[in-house]
C-alpha positions in Angstrom: -51.0 28.4 -65.4 -52.8 29.1 -62.2 -51.8 31.8 -59.5 -50.4 29.1 -57.1 -48.0 27.7 -59.7 -46.6 31.1 -61.1 -46.2 31.8 -56.9 -43.8 28.7 -56.9 -41.8 29.5 -59.9 -39.3 31.7 -58.1 -39.0 28.6 -55.5 -38.2 26.5 -58.2 -35.6 28.4 -59.4 -33.9 28.7 -56.1 -34.4 25.0 -55.7 -32.9 24.2 -59.0 -29.7 26.9 -58.0 -29.5 25.0 -54.4 -29.6 21.5 -55.9 -27.3 22.1 -58.4 -25.0 23.7 -56.0 -25.6 20.6 -53.6 -25.0 18.3 -56.8 -21.3 19.7 -57.2 -20.1 19.6 -53.8 -21.3 15.8 -53.5 -19.9 15.1 -56.8 -16.7 16.4 -55.4 -16.8 14.4 -52.4 -17.4 11.2 -54.3 -14.9 11.7 -56.9 -11.8 12.7 -54.8 -12.3 16.9 -55.4 -12.7 16.3 -59.4 -15.2 18.6 -60.9 -18.3 17.2 -62.5 -17.4 15.6 -65.8 -18.6 17.5 -68.8 -20.3 14.9 -71.5 -17.6 16.2 -74.0 -14.6 15.6 -72.0 -12.7 13.0 -73.5 -10.1 12.8 -70.4 -13.3 11.4 -68.4 -14.5 7.7 -69.0 -17.9 6.9 -70.1 -18.7 5.3 -66.9 -17.9 8.7 -64.9 -19.8 10.7 -67.5 -23.0 8.8 -67.4 -22.9 8.1 -63.4 -22.7 11.9 -63.0 -25.2 12.6 -65.4 -27.7 9.9 -63.8 -27.1 11.5 -60.1 -27.8 15.0 -61.6 -30.8 13.8 -63.1 -32.1 12.0 -59.9 -31.3 15.2 -57.9 -33.3 17.5 -60.4 -36.3 14.8 -60.6 -36.7 15.2 -56.8 -36.7 18.8 -56.6 -39.0 19.0 -59.5 -41.5 16.6 -57.7 -41.1 18.3 -54.4 -41.6 22.1 -55.8 -44.7 20.5 -58.1 -46.1 18.7 -55.0 -45.8 21.9 -53.0 -47.6 23.8 -55.5 -50.6 21.8 -55.5 -53.4 22.8 -53.5 -53.7 20.6 -50.1 -57.1 20.0 -50.7 -56.2 18.3 -54.0 -53.8 16.1 -52.6 -55.7 14.7 -49.5 -53.6 16.9 -47.1 -56.9 18.7 -45.8 -58.4 15.3 -44.5 -58.0 14.2 -41.1 -56.2 10.7 -41.6 -56.4 9.8 -38.0 
């Protein structure tokens, strides 16, 4: 693991915590104030559980991609080039 990736570890952790809070707040708005369903909660439908899991996975995939992309040296992803 290079130094740049190590430096971004705390950023990734903070982004994950923020993403979790954001997802929980968004879910409460979508589901009329109810908490995010646990996969083992038998009082919630399969549909609710699977939609929540899919949305949560999407949020974390985007956060992961942003942090990973930000940890790459700019010249390796073409940001150092002049695209004018």
